[in-house]
SERO-4910 file (N, C-alpha, C, O; in steps of 0.05 Angstrom, whole numbers):
BEGIN
 pado doro    nc1    nc2    nc3   cac1   cac2   cac3    cc1    cc2    cc3    oc1    oc2    oc3
  Met    A   2408   -361   5419   2386   -347   5418   2357   -363   5420   2354   -386   5414
  Gly    A   2339   -343   5429   2311   -356   5434   2295   -355   5408   2304   -351   5386
  Asn    A   2270   -358   5415   2251   -365   5392   2227   -360   5407   2225   -364   5431
  Trp    A   2206   -349   5388   2177   -340   5402   2162   -374   5406   2168   -392   5390
  Ile    A   2148   -376   5423   2126   -401   5424   2103   -387   5430   2103   -363   5436
  Thr    A   2083   -402   5428   2054   -399   5440   2040   -410   5463   2040   -434   5469
  Leu    A   2029   -390   5476   2013   -402   5498   1986   -404   5497   1973   -389   5482
  Asp    A   1974   -425   5514   1945   -420   5505   1934   -417   5532   1942   -431   5551
  Thr    A   1915   -400   5536   1897   -389   5562   1870   -385   5553   1864   -381   5530
  His    A   1855   -387   5573   1823   -384   5572   1822   -352   5557   1800   -346   5546
  His    A   1836   -338   5557   1835   -307   5556   1847   -307   5522   1851   -286   5509
  Gly    A   1852   -332   5511   1870   -328   5483   1895   -338   5486   1904   -347   5507
  Lys    A   1909   -336   5459   1933   -346   5454   1952   -324   5460   1942   -302   5453
  Ala    A   1973   -322   5468   1996   -303   5475   2024   -315   5465   2027   -339   5465
  Arg    A   2041   -300   5457   2068   -307   5451   2080   -308   5472   2069   -300   5493
  Ala    A   2111   -320   5472   2130   -322   5495   2148   -326   5479   2148   -340   5459
  Trp    A   2172   -306   5493   2201   -311   5486   2213   -338   5502   2211   -341   5527
  Glu    A   2223   -354   5486   2234   -382   5497   2259   -374   5495   2266   -362   5476
  Ala    A   2278   -382   5519   2310   -380   5522   2312   -405   5536   2300   -408   5557
  Leu    A   2327   -423   5526   2340   -443   5537   2363   -448   5546   2380   -442   5529
  Pro    A   2374   -457   5568   2403   -466   5570   2419   -489   5557   2406   -509   5553
  Glu    A   2440   -488   5551   2454   -513   5548   2453   -534   5568   2458   -527   5591
  Gly    A   2446   -559   5563   2447   -581   5588   2420   -577   5592   2401   -568   5578
  Thr    A   2421   -588   5622   2395   -594   5634   2392   -573   5654   2409   -567   5670
  Pro    A   2359   -560   5650   2360   -535   5663   2360   -542   5695   2356   -565   5703
  Arg    A   2363   -525   5708   2365   -522   5739   2332   -515   5749   2325   -519   5772
  Gly    A   2319   -508   5733   2292   -499   5739   2282   -479   5720   2298   -470   5704
  Gly    A   2254   -468   5718   2243   -456   5700   2240   -430   5711   2238   -429   5736
  Leu    A   2239   -408   5699   2239   -380   5707   2214   -366   5690   2214   -376   5668
  Val    A   2196   -349   5693   2183   -328   5679   2195   -304   5688   2202   -296   5710
  Val    A   2196   -295   5664   2209   -263   5663   2185   -246   5657   2171   -250   5637
  Ile    A   2181   -230   5671   2151   -211   5669   2166   -182   5664   2184   -171   5676
  Gln    A   2149   -174   5641   2161   -152   5623   2154   -126   5636   2136   -124   5653
  Glu    A   2167   -106   5627   2158    -72   5640   2132    -72   5621   2122    -90   5608
  Ile    A   2126    -43   5625   2105    -35   5608   2110    -30   5574   2093    -24   5558
  Phe    A   2135    -34   5570   2143    -29   5538   2143    -55   5524   2147    -54   5500
  Gly    A   2138    -78   5534   2133   -104   5519   2155   -120   5523   2173   -116   5539
  Val    A   2152   -141   5507   2179   -159   5504   2196   -154   5487   2204   -170   5470
  Asn    A   2206   -126   5489   2223   -120   5467   2258   -128   5469   2266   -145   5484
  Glu    A   2273   -115   5454   2297   -133   5455   2311   -134   5478   2326   -153   5483
  His    A   2308   -112   5496   2319   -111   5524   2307   -141   5540   2322   -160   5547
  Met    A   2283   -141   5543   2271   -161   5555   2279   -187   5545   2283   -206   5560
  Arg    A   2280   -189   5519   2291   -214   5511   2323   -224   5517   2334   -246   5518
  Ser    A   2333   -197   5520   2362   -203   5527   2366   -209   5558   2386   -221   5567
  Val    A   2341   -197   5576   2344   -206   5607   2337   -237   5605   2351   -252   5618
  Ala    A   2317   -245   5592   2312   -281   5588   2335   -299   5576   2336   -323   5580
  Glu    A   2356   -282   5558   2373   -297   5548   2397   -303   5568   2411   -323   5567
  Arg    A   2399   -279   5591   2415   -277   5610   2412   -295   5630   2432   -309   5636
  Phe    A   2386   -298   5642   2375   -323   5660   2380   -348   5646   2389   -366   5659
  Ala    A   2375   -353   5619   2383   -378   5610   2411   -387   5609   2417   -411   5611
  Ala    A   2430   -366   5605   2455   -373   5608   2464   -381   5633   2485   -394   5637
  Gln    A   2445   -372   5656   2456   -379   5686   2446   -410   5690   2453   -423   5709
  Gly    A   2429   -420   5669   2420   -447   5673   2391   -452   5670   2382   -475   5666
  Tyr    A   2374   -430   5673   2346   -435   5677   2333   -433   5645   2343   -420   5627
  Ala    A   2311   -448   5644   2293   -453   5620   2276   -427   5625   2267   -423   5648
  Val    A   2271   -411   5607   2259   -385   5612   2236   -379   5592   2238   -383   5568
  Leu    A   2216   -369   5602   2194   -356   5581   2190   -326   5587   2189   -318   5611
  Ala    A   2187   -309   5569   2181   -282   5572   2153   -281   5559   2155   -280   5534
  Pro    A   2128   -282   5570   2106   -279   5560   2102   -251   5551   2107   -232   5566
  Ser    A   2090   -247   5524   2082   -219   5515   2050   -215   5522   2031   -219   5508
  Phe    A   2051   -205   5552   2020   -196   5557   2009   -182   5543   1985   -187   5542
  Phe    A   2018   -158   5526   2004   -149   5511   1989   -160   5489   1972   -146   5476
  Asp    A   1996   -186   5484   1976   -204   5467   1949   -207   5476   1930   -212   5461
  Leu    A   1947   -203   5503   1922   -210   5516   1901   -182   5511   1879   -181   5521
  Leu    A   1910   -163   5495   1893   -139   5491   1877   -149   5469   1884   -169   5456
  Asp    A   1851   -135   5464   1833   -138   5446   1840   -132   5414   1828   -142   5395
  Asp    A   1859   -114   5411   1868   -103   5388   1896   -113   5385   1909   -100   5368
  Ala    A   1909   -133   5396   1933   -143   5396   1937   -146   5362   1918   -149   5347
  Asp    A   1966   -143   5354   1973   -148   5327   1981   -185   5322   1999   -195   5335
  Ala    A   1970   -196   5308   1970   -225   5305   1993   -226   5294   2002   -249   5294
  Ala    A   2010   -206   5280   2037   -216   5263   2058   -212   5283   2076   -228   5284
  Lys    A   2057   -190   5301   2079   -183   5312   2068   -172   5344   2048   -158   5348
  Pro    A   2087   -182   5364   2082   -170   5387   2090   -142   5392   2109   -131   5381
  Leu    A   2074   -130   5409   2071   -101   5410   2096    -92   5425   2099   -106   5445
  Glu    A   2112    -75   5422   2133    -62   5431   2128    -38   5436   2110    -29   5421
  Leu    A   2140    -18   5456   2133     11   5457   2159     25   5463   2176     12   5474
  Pro    A   2164     51   5457   2190     65   5460   2187     79   5488   2168     86   5502
  Tyr    A   2217     79   5490   2221     95   5518   2218    119   5518   2238    131   5524
  Asp    A   2194    135   5511   2193    164   5515   2166    161   5528   2155    140   5536
  Asn    A   2155    189   5530   2124    191   5543   2104    180   5535   2085    173   5549
  Asp    A   2108    178   5504   2084    166   5491   2085    136   5495   2065    122   5496
  Gly    A   2109    126   5497   2105     96   5504   2095     95   5529   2075     81   5532
  Val    A   2106    108   5551   2100    108   5573   2070    103   5578   2059     84   5590
  Arg    A   2056    127   5564   2031    131   5564   2012    104   5553   1994     94   5565
  Ala    A   2021     99   5533   2010     72   5517   2012     48   5535   1994     31   5537
  Gly    A   2036     46   5547   2045     25   5564   2024     20   5582   2010      0   5584
  Leu    A   2022     46   5599   2000     45   5628   1977     37   5618   1965     18   5630
  Asp    A   1965     49   5594   1941     37   5586   1930     11   5579   1908      1   5584
  Ala    A   1954      4   5562   1956    -25   5567   1956    -47   5590   1940    -65   5590
  Val    A   1973    -42   5605   1973    -58   5628   1944    -54   5642   1932    -74   5650
  Asn    A   1933    -34   5645   1910    -27   5655   1892    -41   5646   1878    -55   5661
  Ala    A   1889    -40   5616   1865    -54   5599   1868    -86   5608   1847    -99   5608
  Ile    A   1892    -97   5614   1898   -121   5615   1890   -134   5642   1878   -155   5642
  Gly    A   1897   -118   5669   1889   -122   5695   1903   -150   5700   1913   -166   5684
  Val    A   1899   -149   5726   1915   -171   5742   1904   -198   5737   1922   -215   5733
  Glu    A   1884   -205   5736   1872   -233   5732   1879   -241   5706   1888   -263   5704
  Lys    A   1878   -227   5684   1886   -237   5660   1918   -245   5665   1929   -267   5662
  Ser    A   1929   -222   5671   1963   -226   5675   1973   -255   5690   1987   -273   5682
  Leu    A   1958   -252   5713   1961   -282   5727   1960   -305   5715   1976   -323   5720
  Val    A   1941   -308   5698   1932   -333   5684   1950   -336   5667   1958   -359   5663
  Leu    A   1965   -310   5649   1990   -319   5632   2008   -333   5648   2016   -356   5644
  Val    A   2014   -314   5668   2040   -328   5686   2039   -358   5691   2057   -374   5685
  Arg    A   2013   -363   5703   2003   -394   5707   2012   -409   5682   2028   -428   5683
  Ala    A   2003   -400   5660   2006   -418   5634   2036   -421   5631   2044   -444   5628
  Ala    A   2053   -401   5631   2079   -393   5626   2092   -417   5650   2109   -434   5644
  Ala    A   2082   -414   5672   2099   -435   5695   2087   -464   5686   2104   -481   5677
  Thr    A   2070   -469   5686   2059   -499   5676   2074   -509   5652   2082   -532   5650
  Arg    A   2078   -490   5633   2099   -499   5609   2127   -505   5616   2141   -520   5603
  Leu    A   2136   -491   5640   2165   -495   5646   2164   -516   5668   2186   -525   5675
  Ala    A   2139   -526   5681   2140   -549   5699   2157   -570   5699   2169   -580   5718
  Ser    A   2159   -578   5672   2172   -602   5668   2206   -598   5669   2220   -617   5665
  His    A   2215   -575   5673   2243   -567   5680   2249   -571   5706   2272   -577   5713
  Gly    A   2229   -568   5722   2235   -570   5753   2219   -545   5765   2200   -535   5753
  Lys    A   2228   -536   5786   2214   -513   5803   2213   -495   5784   2226   -495   5763
  Val    A   2194   -476   5791   2191   -454   5773   2189   -429   5791   2177   -431   5813
  Gly    A   2200   -403   5783   2194   -377   5799   2189   -353   5774   2186   -359   5751
  Thr    A   2189   -333   5783   2189   -311   5763   2202   -288   5774   2207   -284   5798
  Val    A   2208   -271   5754   2225   -243   5761   2213   -224   5748   2212   -227   5723
  Gly    A   2202   -200   5759   2191   -184   5747   2203   -148   5741   2222   -140   5755
  Tyr    A   2196   -134   5727   2210   -111   5727   2187    -87   5724   2169    -89   5707
  Cys    A   2188    -65   5742   2168    -45   5735   2139    -56   5744   2133    -65   5766
  Trp    A   2119    -53   5721   2094    -63   5724   2099    -93   5735   2087   -104   5754
  Gly    A   2121   -107   5716   2117   -133   5721   2132   -145   5747   2132   -169   5753
  Gly    A   2146   -124   5764   2153   -130   5789   2128   -134   5814   2130   -146   5836
  Ser    A   2108   -122   5804   2079   -123   5816   2072   -147   5810   2066   -162   5829
  Ile    A   2071   -154   5786   2054   -181   5782   2074   -203   5792   2066   -223   5802
  Ala    A   2102   -198   5791   2116   -225   5802   2107   -220   5831   2097   -241   5840
  Leu    A   2108   -203   5847   2098   -207   5876   2070   -221   5878   2065   -240   5894
  Leu    A   2053   -211   5862   2028   -230   5857   2029   -254   5855   2014   -269   5867
  Ala    A   2050   -261   5839   2058   -292   5830   2068   -308   5852   2066   -332   5852
  Ala    A   2082   -293   5878   2090   -306   5899   2063   -311   5918   2059   -332   5931
  Leu    A   2046   -288   5919   2025   -280   5937   2001   -302   5933   1987   -311   5951
  Arg    A   1999   -307   5909   1977   -319   5896   1979   -347   5881   1961   -364   5878
  Leu    A   2003   -348   5872   2007   -370   5851   2026   -390   5863   2029   -412   5854
  Gly    A   2044   -379   5889   2058   -396   5904   2087   -399   5890   2105   -414   5898
  Leu    A   2088   -385   5872   2114   -380   5859   2139   -370   5871   2135   -346   5878
  Pro    A   2163   -377   5876   2180   -359   5888   2186   -337   5868   2189   -342   5845
  Ser    A   2189   -312   5878   2190   -295   5858   2205   -264   5864   2204   -253   5886
  Val    A   2219   -254   5842   2233   -230   5854   2222   -208   5837   2220   -209   5812
  Ser    A   2214   -187   5853   2203   -161   5843   2225   -136   5840   2242   -131   5857
  Tyr    A   2222   -126   5823   2242   -101   5814   2228    -77   5813   2212    -75   5794
  Tyr    A   2230    -57   5829   2219    -29   5831   2190    -35   5822   2183    -23   5802
  Gly    A   2172    -52   5835   2143    -51   5831   2130    -28   5844   2133    -24   5868
  Ala    A   2114    -11   5827   2110     10   5841   2076      5   5844   2061     24   5845
  Arg    A   2069    -17   5844   2040    -21   5848   2037    -42   5872   2015    -51   5878
  Asn    A   2065    -51   5886   2065    -71   5905   2042    -63   5930   2026    -79   5939
  Val    A   2044    -38   5936   2040    -34   5963   2009    -44   5973   2003    -54   5995
  Gln    A   1991    -36   5948   1962    -44   5953   1958    -75   5961   1937    -82   5971
  Phe    A   1979    -91   5955   1971   -119   5958   1991   -129   5980   1990   -154   5984
  Leu    A   2007   -115   5995   2025   -126   6015   2007   -134   6041   2021   -147   6056
  Asp    A   1987   -131   6049   1970   -146   6067   1963   -176   6062   1954   -191   6079
  Glu    A   1967   -183   6034   1960   -218   6035   1986   -231   6041   2010   -223   6040
  Thr    A   1971   -257   6048   1990   -274   6054   2004   -290   6038   1992   -307   6025
  Pro    A   2034   -287   6035   2050   -303   6014   2043   -328   6021   2037   -337   6043
  Lys    A   2044   -342   5991   2045   -371   5988   2073   -380   5984   2082   -402   5992
  Ala    A   2087   -360   5972   2120   -367   5968   2137   -345   5977   2126   -325   5984
  Pro    A   2164   -346   5977   2182   -328   5979   2187   -306   5956   2186   -311   5932
  Val    A   2191   -285   5966   2192   -258   5947   2216   -241   5961   2221   -238   5985
  Met    A   2232   -232   5933   2250   -222   5941   2244   -187   5930   2236   -186   5907
  Phe    A   2248   -162   5942   2245   -137   5929   2275   -121   5920   2295   -125   5934
  His    A   2276   -108   5901   2297    -89   5894   2285    -65   5886   2269    -63   5868
  Phe    A   2295    -42   5903   2283    -16   5896   2304      6   5894   2323      3   5910
  Gly    A   2306     25   5879   2325     49   5875   2313     65   5894   2289     68   5898
  Ala    A   2338     79   5911   2331    103   5929   2321    130   5921   2313    148   5935
  Leu    A   2325    129   5893   2322    157   5874   2297    154   5856   2289    171   5840
  Asp    A   2285    130   5861   2256    125   5849   2237    151   5861   2233    155   5884
  Lys    A   2231    162   5845   2208    182   5859   2179    169   5856   2162    179   5870
  Ser    A   2170    145   5834   2146    130   5840   2144    114   5863   2123    104   5870
  Ile    A   2168    109   5876   2166     92   5903   2176    106   5921   2200    103   5924
  Pro    A   2163    123   5938   2175    133   5961   2188    121   5985   2182     98   5987
  Pro    A   2201    130   6001   2217    116   6026   2191    104   6044   2197     85   6058
  Glu    A   2167    111   6045   2149    103   6064   2138     75   6050   2130     56   6063
  Ala    A   2137     74   6023   2126     53   6009   2141     31   6009   2131      9   6005
  Ile    A   2169     34   6013   2190     16   6015   2191      2   6040   2192    -23   6042
  Ala    A   2192     23   6063   2186     15   6089   2162     -1   6096   2162    -14   6116
  Ala    A   2140      0   6079   2115    -14   6081   2119    -46   6077   2108    -64   6090
  His    A   2138    -48   6053   2150    -78   6048   2165    -92   6074   2165   -116   6078
  Arg    A   2177    -74   6091   2192    -83   6115   2172    -87   6132   2175   -108   6145
  Glu    A   2156    -76   6137   2138    -74   6161   2116    -98   6157   2110   -114   6174
  Lys    A   2106    -99   6129   2081   -118   6125   2092   -147   6119   2078   -166   6125
  Leu    A   2117   -150   6106   2124   -174   6099   2155   -176   6109   2173   -179   6093
  Pro    A   2159   -174   6140   2186   -179   6146   2206   -198   6140   2230   -194   6141
  Lys    A   2193   -218   6135   2212   -246   6130   2220   -245   6101   2235   -264   6095
  Met    A   2214   -227   6082   2224   -221   6058   2241   -204   6059   2240   -185   6074
  Glu    A   2263   -209   6042   2284   -192   6037   2282   -168   6020   2276   -171   5996
  Thr    A   2285   -144   6029   2281   -118   6011   2307   -102   6010   2317    -95   6032
  Phe    A   2317    -96   5988   2339    -85   5983   2333    -55   5971   2312    -51   5959
  Val    A   2352    -35   5974   2353     -8   5965   2377     -3   5959   2396     -8   5974
  Tyr    A   2380     12   5932   2402     14   5919   2407     44   5908   2386     52   5899
  Pro    A   2423     58   5906   2436     83   5901   2422     86   5869   2440     89   5852
  Ala    A   2404     86   5862   2392     82   5834   2363     99   5829   2347    107   5846
  Asp    A   2363    100   5812   2333    106   5800   2312     87   5792   2321     64   5793
  His    A   2290     89   5786   2275     70   5772   2285     58   5748   2300     71   5733
  Gly    A   2279     31   5739   2293     19   5716   2317     18   5717   2328     15   5695
  Phe    A   2336     18   5742   2363     15   5742   2374     -8   5731   2398     -5   5729
  Asn    A   2365    -30   5723   2368    -56   5710   2371    -50   5678   2389    -58   5664
  Arg    A   2349    -34   5672   2348    -33   5644   2377    -21   5627   2381      3   5627
  Asp    A   2393    -37   5617   2416    -25   5606   2420    -11   5583   2441     -9   5569
  Val    A   2388      0   5579   2393     14   5545   2373     40   5558   2361     54   5542
  Gly    A   2372     45   5583   2358     71   5588   2377     89   5607   2396     79   5619
  His    A   2371    115   5609   2387    135   5620   2389    130   5649   2406    141   5663
  Ala    A   2371    111   5659   2369    106   5691   2390     81   5696   2391     71   5719
  Tyr    A   2405     74   5678   2417     40   5680   2438     49   5705   2451     70   5705
  Asp    A   2440     33   5720   2466     33   5742   2478     11   5736   2464     -8   5744
  Pro    A   2500      3   5724   2509    -25   5729   2521    -32   5753   2527    -56   5753
  Asp    A   2527    -21   5773   2534    -31   5796   2513    -41   5814   2516    -61   5827
  Ser    A   2489    -25   5815   2464    -33   5826   2453    -55   5810   2441    -73   5822
  Ala    A   2457    -54   5787   2444    -81   5776   2462   -107   5777   2452   -129   5774
  Ala    A   2485   -102   5781   2502   -130   5781   2496   -138   5811   2499   -162   5816
  Leu    A   2489   -120   5830   2490   -128   5853   2466   -145   5860   2464   -165   5874
  Ala    A   2443   -128   5845   2412   -137   5846   2411   -162   5832   2395   -179   5839
  Leu    A   2429   -166   5811   2428   -195   5795   2439   -216   5815   2425   -236   5818
  Gln    A   2462   -212   5827   2475   -231   5843   2455   -244   5866   2451   -267   5872
  Arg    A   2442   -218   5878   2426   -229   5898   2401   -249   5894   2391   -266   5909
  Thr    A   2392   -236   5859   2367   -251   5848   2376   -278   5845   2360   -296   5851
  Leu    A   2402   -286   5836   2415   -313   5831   2412   -330   5858   2400   -351   5861
  Asp    A   2427   -313   5878   2427   -327   5899   2400   -340   5913   2398   -361   5924
  Phe    A   2379   -320   5909   2349   -331   5911   2340   -352   5895   2326   -369   5905
  Phe    A   2348   -352   5873   2329   -376   5856   2349   -397   5865   2338   -418   5871
  Thr    A   2377   -398   5867   2389   -418   5875   2381   -432   5905   2389   -453   5913
  Glu    A   2366   -418   5915   2359   -432   5943   2329   -438   5938   2321   -461   5945
  His    A   2313   -423   5928   2292   -439   5926   2280   -451   5903   2257   -458   5903
  Leu    A   2299   -454   5880   2292   -469   5855   2311   -490   5850   2307   -510   5836
  Gly    A   2335   -483   5863   2356   -504   5852   2379   -496   5838   2395   -512   5830
***
């Protein structure tokens, strides 16, 4: 089981769920949340990567909000109200603060070897930016905000996972990834947005398993 630790940034303190493997880590991994917070599901994602040998931090990006609860990280429900609140929260935090927190987590993990990121939903787009701007090998799951950043030159490799049934990311958006970043692998699955989230209606176990294997192969290649 993991535990909460605290990261310091010039935007303030933020908690992060830390999950460590048995034995010497093969590298570090920053797990970047969906819009619902570092909830039980995201903590379990961190634990699963730790079980694969990585030292993992899952930062609570909502801690950067001006009205963040000092006693408990914000977790939102998987419903329409949760979606609206989550979108408002990540829009209020913005890209710059988010990347500062990713960098802080990566710096904390650097003693364990090379560091990468993996992000989901909104976090998928932050993971892309971590590759583009921070030079961290990254895996982006169904990042609906990716397209606006695809003209930037990557500083590190990135892999993309999308669902063919995802209405928030149309086929032309997926095609733009292949056109603008042709050296980066882009995979599409017969699944919807959120297909990796095993607590939601969109969960597709076959697609999730295949995407995870490809993700692990990517990190084996780029982190060790």
